[in-house]
C-alpha positions as CSV (number, residue, x, y, z in Angstrom):
1,M,-54.2,109.5,-183.2
2,L,-50.5,108.9,-183.0
3,A,-47.8,110.5,-180.8
4,K,-44.0,109.8,-181.1
5,L,-41.8,109.5,-178.1
6,T,-38.6,111.5,-178.5
7,S,-35.1,110.6,-177.4
8,K,-35.7,112.9,-174.4
9,N,-38.8,110.9,-173.3
10,Q,-41.2,113.7,-174.5
11,L,-44.5,113.3,-176.3
12,T,-46.3,115.9,-178.4
13,L,-50.0,115.3,-178.0
14,P,-52.2,115.6,-181.0
15,K,-53.9,119.0,-181.3
16,A,-57.3,117.4,-181.7
17,A,-56.9,115.5,-178.4
18,V,-55.6,118.5,-176.5
19,E,-58.4,120.8,-177.8
20,Q,-61.1,118.4,-176.5
21,V,-59.6,118.2,-173.0
22,R,-58.0,121.7,-172.5
23,A,-55.9,120.9,-169.4
24,E,-52.4,122.1,-168.6
25,Y,-51.5,119.3,-166.2
26,Y,-52.1,115.5,-166.3
27,A,-51.8,112.7,-163.8
28,V,-49.9,109.9,-165.4
29,R,-50.3,106.2,-164.6
30,T,-49.7,102.9,-166.3
31,E,-52.3,100.1,-167.0
32,G,-50.5,97.1,-168.3
33,Q,-48.7,98.2,-171.5
34,S,-50.7,101.5,-171.7
35,I,-49.9,105.0,-170.4
36,V,-53.0,106.8,-169.2
37,L,-53.2,110.6,-168.9
38,T,-55.9,112.1,-166.7
39,P,-56.5,115.9,-166.7
40,V,-55.8,117.5,-163.3
41,N,-56.8,120.9,-162.0
42,L,-54.0,121.7,-159.5
43,G,-55.8,124.5,-157.8
44,G,-58.7,122.6,-156.3
45,L,-59.6,120.1,-153.7
46,D,-60.6,117.7,-156.5
47,A,-56.9,117.5,-157.5
48,V,-55.9,116.5,-154.0
49,Q,-58.6,113.9,-153.8
50,V,-57.6,112.5,-157.2
51,K,-53.9,112.3,-156.2
52,L,-54.7,110.6,-152.9
53,A,-56.9,108.1,-154.6
54,A,-54.2,107.4,-157.2
55,L,-51.8,106.8,-154.3
56,G,-54.3,104.5,-152.6
57,I,-54.6,106.7,-149.6
58,A,-58.1,106.6,-148.1
59,Q,-59.7,109.3,-145.9
60,T,-59.2,107.0,-142.9
61,D,-55.5,106.9,-143.6
62,A,-55.3,110.7,-143.6
63,K,-57.2,110.9,-140.3
64,A,-54.8,108.3,-138.8
65,A,-51.8,110.2,-140.0
66,V,-53.1,113.4,-138.4
67,N,-53.8,111.6,-135.1
68,W,-50.3,110.0,-135.2
69,A,-48.7,113.4,-135.7
70,R,-50.7,115.0,-132.9
71,T,-49.5,112.3,-130.5
72,K,-45.9,113.0,-131.3
73,L,-46.2,116.6,-130.0
74,P,-46.7,116.7,-126.2
75,A,-49.9,118.5,-125.2
76,N,-48.0,121.0,-122.9
77,R,-45.8,122.0,-125.9
78,I,-48.9,122.6,-128.0
79,S,-50.5,124.9,-125.4
80,K,-47.2,126.8,-125.1
81,Q,-47.2,127.3,-128.8
82,K,-50.7,128.6,-128.8
83,R,-49.9,131.1,-126.0
84,S,-46.8,132.3,-127.8
85,T,-48.7,133.0,-131.0
86,R,-51.4,134.9,-129.1
87,A,-48.8,137.2,-127.4
88,K,-47.4,138.3,-130.8
């Protein structure tokens, strides 16, 4: 199958290829001189995991980021926020 790149950097994917995959969104990456399209379902947890993996972000990195963010907000401020949301 052949696809031509337009002057606006757009590709029209061959109908036969699109009918086999049936996806609306694709993650795009390069491998050497190749462009690789991977179907992505934006509505699910799988899409998030695929994106994180593509970015090289491990589960331990995400946990570390959450812990870091929690240490940046003082504990007394967190408890005040919880109390103010309960009062509403």
